[in-house]
C-alpha positions in Angstrom: -4.5 232.9 -71.4 -3.4 229.2 -70.0 -0.4 227.9 -67.9 1.1 225.3 -69.7 2.6 222.4 -67.9 6.1 221.3 -69.4 6.8 218.0 -67.9 10.4 218.0 -66.4 12.6 215.2 -67.3 12.4 212.8 -65.0 15.4 211.4 -62.7 16.5 209.1 -60.1 14.1 207.2 -58.8 11.5 208.5 -61.2 12.9 207.0 -63.8 12.5 203.7 -62.9 15.5 200.4 -62.5 18.6 200.6 -64.5 17.3 197.7 -67.2 21.0 196.3 -66.1 19.6 195.3 -62.4 17.2 193.2 -63.9 19.7 190.7 -65.3 22.2 191.6 -62.2 19.0 190.3 -60.0 18.3 186.9 -62.4 22.3 185.8 -62.4 21.6 186.4 -58.2 18.7 184.1 -58.1 20.6 181.7 -60.5 24.0 181.9 -58.3 21.8 181.3 -55.1 19.9 178.0 -56.9 22.7 176.4 -58.8 26.0 177.0 -55.9 24.6 174.5 -53.8 24.5 171.9 -56.6 27.6 172.8 -58.1 29.5 172.5 -54.7 28.0 169.2 -53.2 26.6 171.2 -50.1 25.6 168.3 -48.3 27.1 165.6 -50.1 27.7 163.2 -47.1 23.4 163.0 -46.2 21.5 160.3 -47.4 18.6 163.3 -48.8 20.8 166.6 -49.2 17.7 169.0 -49.9 15.3 167.8 -46.8 12.7 169.6 -45.2 13.0 171.2 -42.2 10.1 169.2 -40.9 12.4 165.5 -41.3 15.5 167.5 -39.9 13.3 168.0 -36.8 11.5 164.4 -36.8 15.3 163.1 -36.8 17.0 165.7 -34.2 13.8 164.6 -31.9 14.1 161.1 -32.6 18.3 161.2 -31.9 17.6 163.0 -28.7 14.7 161.6 -27.2 14.2 157.5 -28.8 10.8 157.4 -26.6 9.0 160.8 -27.7 5.3 160.3 -29.0 4.1 163.1 -30.9 0.9 165.0 -29.2 -0.8 165.4 -32.4 -1.3 164.1 -35.5 -1.7 165.7 -39.2 -5.8 166.5 -40.1 -4.9 164.9 -43.5 -2.5 162.6 -44.7 -2.2 162.8 -48.4 -1.5 159.5 -50.5 1.7 160.6 -51.8 4.7 162.8 -52.0 4.3 164.3 -55.1 0.8 165.5 -53.9 1.5 166.8 -51.1 4.4 169.3 -52.9 2.1 170.0 -55.3 -0.3 171.5 -52.7 2.4 172.9 -50.8 3.4 174.5 -54.3 -0.1 175.7 -54.8 0.1 177.4 -51.1 2.9 179.0 -52.2 1.5 180.5 -55.2 -1.7 181.7 -53.3 0.6 183.3 -50.9 2.5 185.0 -53.2 -0.6 186.2 -55.3 -1.8 187.6 -52.5 1.2 189.2 -51.3 1.6 190.4 -54.9 -1.7 191.8 -54.7 -1.3 194.2 -51.4 2.4 195.5 -52.7 0.1 196.4 -56.4 -2.8 198.0 -54.5 0.1 199.9 -52.0 2.0 201.0 -55.5 -1.1 202.1 -57.4 -2.1 204.3 -54.1 0.7 206.2 -53.9 1.2 207.0 -57.4 -2.6 208.2 -57.7 -1.7 210.1 -54.3 1.5 211.4 -56.1 -0.6 212.5 -59.6 -3.3 213.9 -57.7 -1.1 216.3 -55.6 1.0 217.1 -58.9 -2.3 218.2 -60.5 -3.7 220.7 -58.1 -2.2 224.3 -58.2 0.8 225.8 -57.0 0.3 226.7 -53.2 -3.5 225.3 -52.9 -4.9 223.3 -50.4 -4.8 219.4 -51.8 -7.1 217.9 -49.4 -7.9 214.5 -48.7 -5.8 211.7 -50.8 -8.3 211.1 -54.3 -11.1 208.2 -53.0 -9.3 204.8 -53.6 -11.6 202.0 -52.5 -10.2 200.0 -50.6 -9.9 195.7 -50.7 
């Protein structure tokens, strides 16, 4: 006679995040983006949201006006817009690599769980399922 595998009700972490959690996270991200502007953070500065490179250069010049840089950029881009675009492209590529890594790790764990769940009770599960590594 065959043994029926009845699916147990999912509880806790197995169900996934609560539906309202996505909205809470989106609200938090929106607040982080809007609050500094709404509160006028840096309104006393000429350019309130400058990058760390510009602020570092200003601090060096204030401390040592005769400082001469020992390194020059390999590539001088013609405008700030192109520089911002290249920076955004670099950030997107990095985010894609990190997202791919987390997807691979999550899939490996899911497949390992499914493999161990398919094994009969008390039987050795052997090695992890064969998964090609990128």
